[in-house]
All heavy atoms as TSV, in Angstrom:
chain	resi	resn	atom	element	x	y	z
A	1	MET	N	N	0.850	-1.162	0.011
A	1	MET	CA	C	-0.020	0.024	0.004
A	1	MET	C	C	0.851	1.248	-0.012
A	1	MET	O	O	1.874	1.312	0.728
A	1	MET	CB	C	-0.893	0.017	1.251
A	1	MET	CG	C	-1.884	-1.117	1.357
A	1	MET	SD	S	-2.765	-0.953	2.871
A	1	MET	CE	C	-4.407	-0.742	2.223
A	2	ALA	N	N	0.510	2.215	-0.758
A	2	ALA	CA	C	1.286	3.446	-0.809
A	2	ALA	C	C	0.892	4.334	0.317
A	2	ALA	O	O	-0.195	4.324	0.855
A	2	ALA	CB	C	1.021	4.124	-2.154
A	3	ALA	N	N	1.780	5.275	0.700
A	3	ALA	CA	C	1.524	6.247	1.755
A	3	ALA	C	C	0.302	7.081	1.352
A	3	ALA	O	O	0.155	7.428	0.122
A	3	ALA	CB	C	2.751	7.109	1.962
A	4	GLY	N	N	-0.529	7.354	2.287
A	4	GLY	CA	C	-1.735	8.174	2.005
A	4	GLY	C	C	-2.963	7.401	1.599
A	4	GLY	O	O	-4.013	7.956	1.446
A	5	ASP	N	N	-2.811	6.071	1.449
A	5	ASP	CA	C	-3.953	5.272	1.037
A	5	ASP	C	C	-4.423	4.467	2.197
A	5	ASP	O	O	-5.091	3.450	2.041
A	5	ASP	CB	C	-3.655	4.435	-0.133
A	5	ASP	CG	C	-2.577	3.357	0.159
A	5	ASP	OD1	O	-2.057	3.336	1.247
A	5	ASP	OD2	O	-2.210	2.672	-0.848
A	6	GLY	N	N	-4.179	4.875	3.442
A	6	GLY	CA	C	-4.646	4.189	4.596
A	6	GLY	C	C	-3.629	3.177	5.113
A	6	GLY	O	O	-3.876	2.530	6.114
A	7	ALA	N	N	-2.464	3.129	4.492
A	7	ALA	CA	C	-1.403	2.179	4.988
A	7	ALA	C	C	-0.855	2.699	6.302
A	7	ALA	O	O	-0.804	3.851	6.616
A	7	ALA	CB	C	-0.292	2.126	3.954
A	8	TYR	N	N	-0.499	1.744	7.200
A	8	TYR	CA	C	0.127	2.101	8.425
A	8	TYR	C	C	1.533	2.605	8.215
A	8	TYR	O	O	2.289	2.031	7.450
A	8	TYR	CB	C	0.209	0.831	9.332
A	8	TYR	CG	C	0.948	1.156	10.627
A	8	TYR	CD1	C	0.380	1.871	11.662
A	8	TYR	CD2	C	2.266	0.758	10.763
A	8	TYR	CE1	C	1.098	2.146	12.797
A	8	TYR	CE2	C	2.999	1.031	11.920
A	8	TYR	CZ	C	2.380	1.751	12.910
A	8	TYR	OH	O	3.084	2.049	14.066
A	9	THR	N	N	1.877	3.694	8.839
A	9	THR	CA	C	3.285	4.180	8.909
A	9	THR	C	C	3.559	4.294	10.378
A	9	THR	O	O	2.696	4.531	11.179
A	9	THR	CB	C	3.447	5.495	8.174
A	9	THR	OG1	O	2.522	6.414	8.750
A	9	THR	CG2	C	3.208	5.387	6.721
A	10	PRO	N	N	4.855	4.166	10.738
A	10	PRO	CA	C	5.184	4.137	12.160
A	10	PRO	C	C	4.638	5.307	12.943
A	10	PRO	O	O	4.280	5.141	14.081
A	10	PRO	CB	C	6.741	4.142	12.149
A	10	PRO	CG	C	7.081	3.430	10.867
A	10	PRO	CD	C	5.988	3.861	9.904
A	11	GLY	N	N	4.615	6.481	12.390
A	11	GLY	CA	C	4.171	7.654	13.120
A	11	GLY	C	C	2.675	7.822	13.187
A	11	GLY	O	O	2.153	8.763	13.741
A	12	SER	N	N	1.895	6.958	12.528
A	12	SER	CA	C	0.445	7.177	12.472
A	12	SER	C	C	-0.380	6.375	13.461
A	12	SER	O	O	-1.574	6.461	13.466
A	12	SER	CB	C	-0.017	6.756	11.018
A	12	SER	OG	O	0.110	5.388	10.819
A	13	GLY	N	N	0.244	5.618	14.329
A	13	GLY	CA	C	-0.476	4.802	15.250
A	13	GLY	C	C	-0.978	5.574	16.473
A	13	GLY	O	O	-0.731	6.787	16.570
A	14	PRO	N	N	-1.717	4.974	17.359
A	14	PRO	CA	C	-2.297	5.610	18.520
A	14	PRO	C	C	-1.256	6.171	19.511
A	14	PRO	O	O	-1.553	7.037	20.256
A	14	PRO	CB	C	-3.169	4.556	19.153
A	14	PRO	CG	C	-2.580	3.258	18.675
A	14	PRO	CD	C	-1.984	3.528	17.342
A	15	MET	N	N	-0.047	5.668	19.518
A	15	MET	CA	C	0.968	6.130	20.419
A	15	MET	C	C	1.256	7.645	20.220
A	15	MET	O	O	1.476	8.339	21.161
A	15	MET	CB	C	2.213	5.296	20.316
A	15	MET	CG	C	3.184	5.540	21.417
A	15	MET	SD	S	2.364	5.122	23.003
A	15	MET	CE	C	3.700	5.248	24.073
A	16	ALA	N	N	1.251	8.077	18.993
A	16	ALA	CA	C	1.520	9.534	18.747
A	16	ALA	C	C	0.467	10.336	19.421
A	16	ALA	O	O	0.712	11.413	19.919
A	16	ALA	CB	C	1.585	9.792	17.240
A	17	GLY	N	N	-0.834	9.880	19.335
A	17	GLY	CA	C	-1.897	10.587	19.968
A	17	GLY	C	C	-1.733	10.661	21.458
A	17	GLY	O	O	-2.016	11.678	22.085
A	18	VAL	N	N	-1.261	9.604	22.080
A	18	VAL	CA	C	-1.005	9.549	23.515
A	18	VAL	C	C	0.161	10.526	23.835
A	18	VAL	O	O	0.005	11.332	24.803
A	18	VAL	CB	C	-0.679	8.152	23.987
A	18	VAL	CG1	C	-0.225	8.137	25.410
A	18	VAL	CG2	C	-1.837	7.201	23.759
A	19	LEU	N	N	1.205	10.492	23.063
A	19	LEU	CA	C	2.383	11.334	23.352
A	19	LEU	C	C	2.020	12.814	23.116
A	19	LEU	O	O	2.795	13.665	23.634
A	19	LEU	CB	C	3.554	10.922	22.550
A	19	LEU	CG	C	4.189	9.633	23.039
A	19	LEU	CD1	C	5.401	9.255	22.113
A	19	LEU	CD2	C	4.743	9.718	24.427
A	20	ALA	N	N	1.117	13.127	22.260
A	20	ALA	CA	C	0.849	14.483	21.955
A	20	ALA	C	C	0.471	15.361	23.147
A	20	ALA	O	O	0.771	16.553	23.202
A	20	ALA	CB	C	-0.309	14.623	20.925
A	21	GLY	N	N	-0.025	14.723	24.178
A	21	GLY	CA	C	-0.307	15.439	25.415
A	21	GLY	C	C	0.810	15.429	26.397
A	21	GLY	O	O	0.641	15.957	27.514
A	22	MET	N	N	1.981	14.976	26.012
A	22	MET	CA	C	3.200	14.896	26.862
A	22	MET	C	C	4.365	15.547	26.128
A	22	MET	O	O	5.335	14.881	25.704
A	22	MET	CB	C	3.497	13.442	27.143
A	22	MET	CG	C	2.437	12.712	27.800
A	22	MET	SD	S	2.951	10.981	28.126
A	22	MET	CE	C	1.460	10.151	27.967
A	23	PRO	N	N	4.364	16.887	25.996
A	23	PRO	CA	C	5.443	17.537	25.266
A	23	PRO	C	C	6.819	17.275	25.849
A	23	PRO	O	O	7.809	17.195	25.082
A	23	PRO	CB	C	5.108	19.003	25.320
A	23	PRO	CG	C	4.055	19.175	26.321
A	23	PRO	CD	C	3.345	17.813	26.529
A	24	GLU	N	N	6.893	17.083	27.136
A	24	GLU	CA	C	8.231	16.779	27.709
A	24	GLU	C	C	8.781	15.430	27.237
A	24	GLU	O	O	9.946	15.247	27.101
A	24	GLU	CB	C	8.255	16.886	29.235
A	24	GLU	CG	C	7.397	15.820	29.934
A	24	GLU	CD	C	5.902	15.994	29.876
A	24	GLU	OE1	O	5.398	17.083	29.434
A	24	GLU	OE2	O	5.194	15.100	30.276
A	25	VAL	N	N	7.886	14.473	27.044
A	25	VAL	CA	C	8.306	13.178	26.564
A	25	VAL	C	C	8.636	13.143	25.093
A	25	VAL	O	O	9.758	12.713	24.702
A	25	VAL	CB	C	7.188	12.127	26.883
A	25	VAL	CG1	C	7.589	10.742	26.357
A	25	VAL	CG2	C	6.944	12.028	28.413
A	26	PHE	N	N	7.768	13.694	24.256
A	26	PHE	CA	C	8.139	13.613	22.821
A	26	PHE	C	C	9.267	14.571	22.562
A	26	PHE	O	O	10.085	14.313	21.655
A	26	PHE	CB	C	6.912	13.900	21.908
A	26	PHE	CG	C	6.307	15.292	21.895
A	26	PHE	CD1	C	6.961	16.424	21.350
A	26	PHE	CD2	C	4.991	15.501	22.392
A	26	PHE	CE1	C	6.418	17.610	21.333
A	26	PHE	CE2	C	4.378	16.716	22.367
A	26	PHE	CZ	C	5.110	17.836	21.826
A	27	GLY	N	N	9.468	15.671	23.369
A	27	GLY	CA	C	10.617	16.542	23.178
A	27	GLY	C	C	11.904	15.773	23.515
A	27	GLY	O	O	12.931	15.945	22.811
A	28	ARG	N	N	11.907	14.987	24.522
A	28	ARG	CA	C	13.111	14.213	24.868
A	28	ARG	C	C	13.418	13.157	23.825
A	28	ARG	O	O	14.605	12.964	23.471
A	28	ARG	CB	C	12.866	13.560	26.292
A	28	ARG	CG	C	14.178	12.844	26.741
A	28	ARG	CD	C	14.090	12.225	28.085
A	28	ARG	NE	N	13.487	13.216	29.064
A	28	ARG	CZ	C	12.708	12.792	30.073
A	28	ARG	NH1	N	12.453	11.582	30.236
A	28	ARG	NH2	N	12.246	13.731	30.892
A	29	LEU	N	N	12.392	12.531	23.329
A	29	LEU	CA	C	12.588	11.514	22.244
A	29	LEU	C	C	13.186	12.172	21.024
A	29	LEU	O	O	14.160	11.634	20.421
A	29	LEU	CB	C	11.288	10.835	21.902
A	29	LEU	CG	C	10.703	9.872	22.903
A	29	LEU	CD1	C	9.289	9.439	22.515
A	29	LEU	CD2	C	11.648	8.651	23.009
A	30	LEU	N	N	12.696	13.319	20.620
A	30	LEU	CA	C	13.252	14.025	19.472
A	30	LEU	C	C	14.688	14.451	19.708
A	30	LEU	O	O	15.468	14.414	18.797
A	30	LEU	CB	C	12.415	15.193	19.080
A	30	LEU	CG	C	11.003	14.874	18.588
A	30	LEU	CD1	C	10.098	16.080	18.420
A	30	LEU	CD2	C	11.083	14.139	17.215
A	31	ALA	N	N	14.981	14.842	20.955
A	31	ALA	CA	C	16.362	15.277	21.229
A	31	ALA	C	C	17.327	14.122	21.270
A	31	ALA	O	O	18.505	14.295	20.860
A	31	ALA	CB	C	16.367	16.000	22.622
A	32	GLU	N	N	16.890	12.929	21.717
A	32	GLU	CA	C	17.790	11.833	21.870
A	32	GLU	C	C	17.872	10.957	20.631
A	32	GLU	O	O	18.954	10.350	20.348
A	32	GLU	CB	C	17.368	10.970	23.007
A	32	GLU	CG	C	17.512	11.647	24.374
A	32	GLU	CD	C	16.981	10.850	25.543
A	32	GLU	OE1	O	16.519	9.740	25.346
A	32	GLU	OE2	O	17.064	11.396	26.666
A	33	HIS	N	N	16.869	10.849	19.815
A	33	HIS	CA	C	16.818	10.003	18.638
A	33	HIS	C	C	17.178	10.821	17.421
A	33	HIS	O	O	16.298	11.187	16.616
A	33	HIS	CB	C	15.473	9.306	18.521
A	33	HIS	CG	C	15.211	8.319	19.648
A	33	HIS	ND1	N	15.485	6.978	19.449
A	33	HIS	CD2	C	14.841	8.503	20.919
A	33	HIS	CE1	C	15.206	6.334	20.645
A	33	HIS	NE2	N	14.856	7.217	21.505
A	34	VAL	N	N	18.464	11.052	17.296
A	34	VAL	CA	C	19.049	11.833	16.181
A	34	VAL	C	C	20.014	10.933	15.363
A	34	VAL	O	O	20.521	9.976	15.924
A	34	VAL	CB	C	19.758	13.092	16.688
A	34	VAL	CG1	C	18.737	14.011	17.390
A	34	VAL	CG2	C	20.866	12.753	17.699
A	35	PRO	N	N	20.284	11.313	14.130
A	35	PRO	CA	C	21.149	10.499	13.333
A	35	PRO	C	C	22.633	10.677	13.735
A	35	PRO	O	O	23.062	11.799	14.140
A	35	PRO	CB	C	20.928	11.025	11.911
A	35	PRO	CG	C	20.500	12.400	12.077
A	35	PRO	CD	C	19.709	12.446	13.353
A	36	ASP	N	N	23.341	9.548	13.677
A	36	ASP	CA	C	24.796	9.680	13.903
A	36	ASP	C	C	25.486	9.901	12.568
A	36	ASP	O	O	24.825	10.115	11.559
A	36	ASP	CB	C	25.384	8.422	14.641
A	36	ASP	CG	C	25.186	7.135	13.801
A	36	ASP	OD1	O	24.917	7.202	12.586
A	36	ASP	OD2	O	25.416	6.033	14.410
A	37	ARG	N	N	26.836	9.848	12.515
A	37	ARG	CA	C	27.508	10.141	11.284
A	37	ARG	C	C	27.284	9.127	10.138
A	37	ARG	O	O	27.569	9.395	8.976
A	37	ARG	CB	C	28.995	10.304	11.527
A	37	ARG	CG	C	29.680	9.080	12.016
A	37	ARG	CD	C	31.175	9.302	12.398
A	37	ARG	NE	N	31.772	8.136	12.896
A	37	ARG	CZ	C	32.233	7.160	12.158
A	37	ARG	NH1	N	32.177	7.207	10.835
A	37	ARG	NH2	N	32.814	6.069	12.675
A	38	LEU	N	N	26.766	7.962	10.562
A	38	LEU	CA	C	26.465	6.896	9.590
A	38	LEU	C	C	24.998	6.804	9.136
A	38	LEU	O	O	24.630	5.954	8.446
A	38	LEU	CB	C	26.903	5.542	10.144
A	38	LEU	CG	C	28.403	5.392	10.491
A	38	LEU	CD1	C	28.699	4.089	11.131
A	38	LEU	CD2	C	29.267	5.604	9.211
A	39	GLY	N	N	24.226	7.781	9.627
A	39	GLY	CA	C	22.779	7.767	9.314
A	39	GLY	C	C	21.952	6.804	10.119
A	39	GLY	O	O	20.909	6.352	9.693
A	40	ARG	N	N	22.489	6.408	11.261
A	40	ARG	CA	C	21.715	5.505	12.135
A	40	ARG	C	C	21.329	6.325	13.391
A	40	ARG	O	O	21.888	7.282	13.720
A	40	ARG	CB	C	22.590	4.343	12.568
A	40	ARG	CG	C	22.998	3.505	11.436
A	40	ARG	CD	C	23.804	2.317	11.886
A	40	ARG	NE	N	24.185	1.494	10.737
A	40	ARG	CZ	C	25.455	1.105	10.464
A	40	ARG	NH1	N	26.422	1.447	11.304
A	40	ARG	NH2	N	25.760	0.397	9.395
A	41	CYS	N	N	20.238	5.817	14.033
A	41	CYS	CA	C	19.775	6.473	15.267
A	41	CYS	C	C	20.813	6.349	16.357
A	41	CYS	O	O	21.228	5.200	16.679
A	41	CYS	CB	C	18.430	5.904	15.698
A	41	CYS	SG	S	17.789	6.691	17.160
A	42	SER	N	N	21.166	7.468	16.960
A	42	SER	CA	C	22.224	7.403	18.031
A	42	SER	C	C	21.660	6.834	19.312
A	42	SER	O	O	22.491	6.443	20.175
A	42	SER	CB	C	22.761	8.781	18.235
A	42	SER	OG	O	21.753	9.716	18.671
A	43	ALA	N	N	20.337	6.759	19.516
A	43	ALA	CA	C	19.744	6.266	20.745
A	43	ALA	C	C	19.345	4.779	20.614
A	43	ALA	O	O	19.286	4.084	21.565
A	43	ALA	CB	C	18.547	7.057	21.146
A	44	CYS	N	N	19.034	4.310	19.396
A	44	CYS	CA	C	18.637	2.925	19.144
A	44	CYS	C	C	19.810	2.053	18.807
A	44	CYS	O	O	20.163	1.977	17.605
A	44	CYS	CB	C	17.569	2.851	18.069
A	44	CYS	SG	S	16.057	3.658	18.437
A	45	ARG	N	N	20.397	1.440	19.758
A	45	ARG	CA	C	21.551	0.561	19.534
A	45	ARG	C	C	21.242	-0.814	19.914
A	45	ARG	O	O	20.579	-1.072	20.982
A	45	ARG	CB	C	22.744	1.082	20.289
A	45	ARG	CG	C	23.085	2.521	19.964
A	45	ARG	CD	C	24.601	2.687	19.850
A	45	ARG	NE	N	24.918	4.008	19.588
A	45	ARG	CZ	C	25.240	4.553	18.418
A	45	ARG	NH1	N	25.231	3.755	17.389
A	45	ARG	NH2	N	25.542	5.774	18.274
A	46	ASN	N	N	21.712	-1.761	19.138
A	46	ASN	CA	C	21.487	-3.205	19.486
A	46	ASN	C	C	22.747	-3.970	19.103
A	46	ASN	O	O	23.026	-4.083	17.927
A	46	ASN	CB	C	20.269	-3.770	18.916
A	46	ASN	CG	C	20.182	-3.596	17.385
A	46	ASN	OD1	O	21.163	-3.282	16.716
A	46	ASN	ND2	N	19.002	-3.923	16.836
A	47	ALA	N	N	23.473	-4.426	20.054
A	47	ALA	CA	C	24.673	-5.261	19.870
A	47	ALA	C	C	25.668	-4.591	18.946
A	47	ALA	O	O	26.215	-5.193	18.004
A	47	ALA	CB	C	24.285	-6.626	19.384
A	48	GLY	N	N	25.917	-3.226	19.136
A	48	GLY	CA	C	26.914	-2.584	18.368
A	48	GLY	C	C	26.458	-2.019	17.039
A	48	GLY	O	O	27.083	-1.136	16.450
A	49	SER	N	N	25.319	-2.480	16.485
A	49	SER	CA	C	24.829	-1.950	15.249
A	49	SER	C	C	23.692	-0.972	15.609
A	49	SER	O	O	23.257	-0.874	16.714
A	49	SER	CB	C	24.325	-3.028	14.321
A	49	SER	OG	O	23.235	-3.676	14.870
A	50	GLY	N	N	23.294	-0.220	14.610
A	50	GLY	CA	C	22.211	0.726	14.870
A	50	GLY	C	C	21.055	0.569	13.959
A	50	GLY	O	O	21.084	-0.146	12.964
A	51	VAL	N	N	19.988	1.294	14.267
A	51	VAL	CA	C	18.760	1.321	13.481
A	51	VAL	C	C	18.854	2.458	12.527
A	51	VAL	O	O	19.257	3.588	12.945
A	51	VAL	CB	C	17.548	1.412	14.381
A	51	VAL	CG1	C	16.302	1.567	13.618
A	51	VAL	CG2	C	17.572	0.236	15.368
A	52	VAL	N	N	18.462	2.329	11.289
A	52	VAL	CA	C	18.449	3.395	10.313
A	52	VAL	C	C	17.556	4.556	10.828
A	52	VAL	O	O	16.465	4.342	11.309
A	52	VAL	CB	C	17.978	2.901	8.969
A	52	VAL	CG1	C	17.830	4.056	7.933
A	52	VAL	CG2	C	18.918	1.860	8.385
A	53	TRP	N	N	18.089	5.735	10.667
A	53	TRP	CA	C	17.340	6.957	11.141
A	53	TRP	C	C	16.530	7.507	9.977
A	53	TRP	O	O	17.075	7.455	8.843
A	53	TRP	CB	C	18.352	7.995	11.621
A	53	TRP	CG	C	17.654	9.135	12.323
A	53	TRP	CD1	C	17.305	9.209	13.606
A	53	TRP	CD2	C	17.220	10.372	11.723
A	53	TRP	NE1	N	16.695	10.371	13.846
A	53	TRP	CE2	C	16.644	11.107	12.718
A	53	TRP	CE3	C	17.293	10.867	10.445
A	53	TRP	CZ2	C	16.122	12.372	12.494
A	53	TRP	CZ3	C	16.768	12.158	10.194
A	53	TRP	CH2	C	16.187	12.875	11.224
A	54	PRO	N	N	15.326	7.985	10.132
A	54	PRO	CA	C	14.702	8.183	11.413
A	54	PRO	C	C	14.061	6.844	11.876
A	54	PRO	O	O	13.394	6.111	11.137
A	54	PRO	CB	C	13.585	9.177	11.136
A	54	PRO	CG	C	13.263	9.022	9.636
A	54	PRO	CD	C	14.565	8.557	8.983
A	55	CYS	N	N	14.339	6.552	13.134
A	55	CYS	CA	C	13.796	5.364	13.728
A	55	CYS	C	C	12.304	5.517	14.052
A	55	CYS	O	O	11.737	6.622	13.849
A	55	CYS	CB	C	14.547	5.092	15.059
A	55	CYS	SG	S	14.294	6.316	16.304
A	56	THR	N	N	11.730	4.403	14.427
A	56	THR	CA	C	10.282	4.397	14.727
A	56	THR	C	C	9.947	5.416	15.794
A	56	THR	O	O	8.912	6.172	15.703
A	56	THR	CB	C	9.781	2.997	15.072
A	56	THR	OG1	O	10.048	2.129	13.947
A	56	THR	CG2	C	8.325	2.994	15.388
A	57	LEU	N	N	10.736	5.455	16.856
A	57	LEU	CA	C	10.442	6.376	17.964
A	57	LEU	C	C	10.511	7.808	17.544
A	57	LEU	O	O	9.709	8.654	17.934
A	57	LEU	CB	C	11.395	6.099	19.168
A	57	LEU	CG	C	11.030	4.826	19.982
A	57	LEU	CD1	C	12.084	4.573	21.029
A	57	LEU	CD2	C	9.642	4.941	20.627
A	58	HIS	N	N	11.480	8.178	16.654
A	58	HIS	CA	C	11.545	9.530	16.175
A	58	HIS	C	C	10.332	9.825	15.335
A	58	HIS	O	O	9.794	10.951	15.414
A	58	HIS	CB	C	12.886	9.684	15.377
A	58	HIS	CG	C	13.051	11.129	14.927
A	58	HIS	ND1	N	12.509	11.631	13.774
A	58	HIS	CD2	C	13.698	12.147	15.527
A	58	HIS	CE1	C	12.808	12.912	13.671
A	58	HIS	NE2	N	13.539	13.240	14.689
A	59	GLN	N	N	9.891	8.913	14.506
A	59	GLN	CA	C	8.742	9.180	13.702
A	59	GLN	C	C	7.487	9.338	14.492
A	59	GLN	O	O	6.605	10.216	14.230
A	59	GLN	CB	C	8.539	8.016	12.700
A	59	GLN	CG	C	9.689	7.910	11.640
A	59	GLN	CD	C	9.501	6.714	10.770
A	59	GLN	OE1	O	8.424	6.449	10.236
A	59	GLN	NE2	N	10.569	5.973	10.644
A	60	ILE	N	N	7.361	8.560	15.559
A	60	ILE	CA	C	6.157	8.691	16.447
A	60	ILE	C	C	6.205	10.002	17.147
A	60	ILE	O	O	5.199	10.709	17.295
A	60	ILE	CB	C	6.110	7.485	17.424
A	60	ILE	CG1	C	5.763	6.229	16.692
A	60	ILE	CG2	C	5.063	7.796	18.539
A	60	ILE	CD1	C	5.921	4.961	17.523
A	61	ALA	N	N	7.431	10.396	17.679
A	61	ALA	CA	C	7.571	11.679	18.414
A	61	ALA	C	C	7.306	12.870	17.469
A	61	ALA	O	O	6.693	13.815	17.884
A	61	ALA	CB	C	8.921	11.764	19.085
A	62	THR	N	N	7.726	12.736	16.269
A	62	THR	CA	C	7.474	13.803	15.302
A	62	THR	C	C	6.023	13.981	15.029
A	62	THR	O	O	5.501	15.092	15.026
A	62	THR	CB	C	8.184	13.521	13.928
A	62	THR	OG1	O	9.627	13.483	14.158
A	62	THR	CG2	C	7.886	14.584	12.917
A	63	ARG	N	N	5.300	12.892	14.892
A	63	ARG	CA	C	3.794	12.951	14.701
A	63	ARG	C	C	3.134	13.528	15.932
A	63	ARG	O	O	2.226	14.350	15.817
A	63	ARG	CB	C	3.287	11.570	14.298
A	63	ARG	CG	C	1.793	11.518	14.094
A	63	ARG	CD	C	1.358	12.358	12.885
A	63	ARG	NE	N	-0.037	12.263	12.748
A	63	ARG	CZ	C	-0.873	13.275	12.382
A	63	ARG	NH1	N	-0.299	14.464	12.065
A	63	ARG	NH2	N	-2.166	13.120	12.280
A	64	ALA	N	N	3.610	13.140	17.110
A	64	ALA	CA	C	3.063	13.639	18.364
A	64	ALA	C	C	3.245	15.175	18.447
A	64	ALA	O	O	2.337	15.911	18.832
A	64	ALA	CB	C	3.727	12.940	19.533
A	65	ALA	N	N	4.485	15.621	18.064
A	65	ALA	CA	C	4.751	17.066	18.081
A	65	ALA	C	C	3.802	17.804	17.076
A	65	ALA	O	O	3.318	18.893	17.437
A	65	ALA	CB	C	6.193	17.305	17.698
A	66	ASP	N	N	3.563	17.225	15.919
A	66	ASP	CA	C	2.665	17.787	14.936
A	66	ASP	C	C	1.205	17.864	15.568
A	66	ASP	O	O	0.558	18.914	15.412
A	66	ASP	CB	C	2.639	17.003	13.650
A	66	ASP	CG	C	3.927	17.092	12.892
A	66	ASP	OD1	O	4.727	18.045	13.154
A	66	ASP	OD2	O	4.113	16.235	11.946
A	67	LEU	N	N	0.780	16.798	16.130
A	67	LEU	CA	C	-0.555	16.762	16.746
A	67	LEU	C	C	-0.675	17.795	17.827
A	67	LEU	O	O	-1.684	18.527	17.963
A	67	LEU	CB	C	-0.880	15.351	17.275
A	67	LEU	CG	C	-1.104	14.256	16.219
A	67	LEU	CD1	C	-1.188	12.941	16.908
A	67	LEU	CD2	C	-2.314	14.535	15.333
A	68	HIS	N	N	0.362	17.914	18.675
A	68	HIS	CA	C	0.351	18.880	19.751
A	68	HIS	C	C	0.258	20.331	19.232
A	68	HIS	O	O	-0.506	21.090	19.708
A	68	HIS	CB	C	1.641	18.676	20.577
A	68	HIS	CG	C	1.737	19.604	21.776
A	68	HIS	ND1	N	1.096	19.425	22.920
A	68	HIS	CD2	C	2.471	20.753	21.898
A	68	HIS	CE1	C	1.338	20.392	23.766
A	68	HIS	NE2	N	2.135	21.215	23.170
A	69	ALA	N	N	1.055	20.581	18.165
A	69	ALA	CA	C	1.006	21.875	17.586
A	69	ALA	C	C	-0.325	22.272	16.980
A	69	ALA	O	O	-0.759	23.429	16.987
A	69	ALA	CB	C	2.109	22.046	16.510
A	70	GLN	N	N	-1.038	21.266	16.500
A	70	GLN	CA	C	-2.416	21.448	15.915
A	70	GLN	C	C	-3.459	21.459	16.974
A	70	GLN	O	O	-4.645	21.681	16.650
A	70	GLN	CB	C	-2.646	20.320	14.963
A	70	GLN	CG	C	-1.796	20.305	13.718
A	70	GLN	CD	C	-1.971	19.020	12.893
A	70	GLN	OE1	O	-3.021	18.374	13.013
A	70	GLN	NE2	N	-0.996	18.683	12.110
A	71	GLY	N	N	-3.094	21.198	18.266
A	71	GLY	CA	C	-4.064	21.174	19.352
A	71	GLY	C	C	-4.827	19.943	19.379
A	71	GLY	O	O	-5.942	19.869	20.015
A	72	LEU	N	N	-4.376	18.826	18.777
A	72	LEU	CA	C	-5.085	17.559	18.731
A	72	LEU	C	C	-4.508	16.613	19.763
A	72	LEU	O	O	-3.870	15.629	19.482
A	72	LEU	CB	C	-4.957	16.931	17.330
A	72	LEU	CG	C	-5.481	17.767	16.140
A	72	LEU	CD1	C	-5.173	17.103	14.836
A	72	LEU	CD2	C	-6.947	18.015	16.361
A	73	ARG	N	N	-4.702	16.933	21.032
A	73	ARG	CA	C	-4.123	16.077	22.093
A	73	ARG	C	C	-5.148	15.203	22.685
A	73	ARG	O	O	-6.337	15.469	22.778
A	73	ARG	CB	C	-3.580	16.909	23.179
A	73	ARG	CG	C	-2.541	17.851	22.680
A	73	ARG	CD	C	-1.970	18.668	23.844
A	73	ARG	NE	N	-2.253	20.073	23.434
A	73	ARG	CZ	C	-2.227	21.067	24.224
A	73	ARG	NH1	N	-2.038	20.861	25.497
A	73	ARG	NH2	N	-2.400	22.256	23.831
């Protein structure tokens, strides 16, 4: 399914709606889940390798920030 046709994307789930009312939490996630020099999330590490950035948590936090800014908490 293509984006925009109802397909699930990491930032579109209910967690973003929950986090929208917690600006201190989504703010911390956005501050910590940033790309490193290799394009991996600096906060999501597993056994020495990393997760490609933007990671799922960054995407959810970004959506939460958007919802918060729109007043959709």
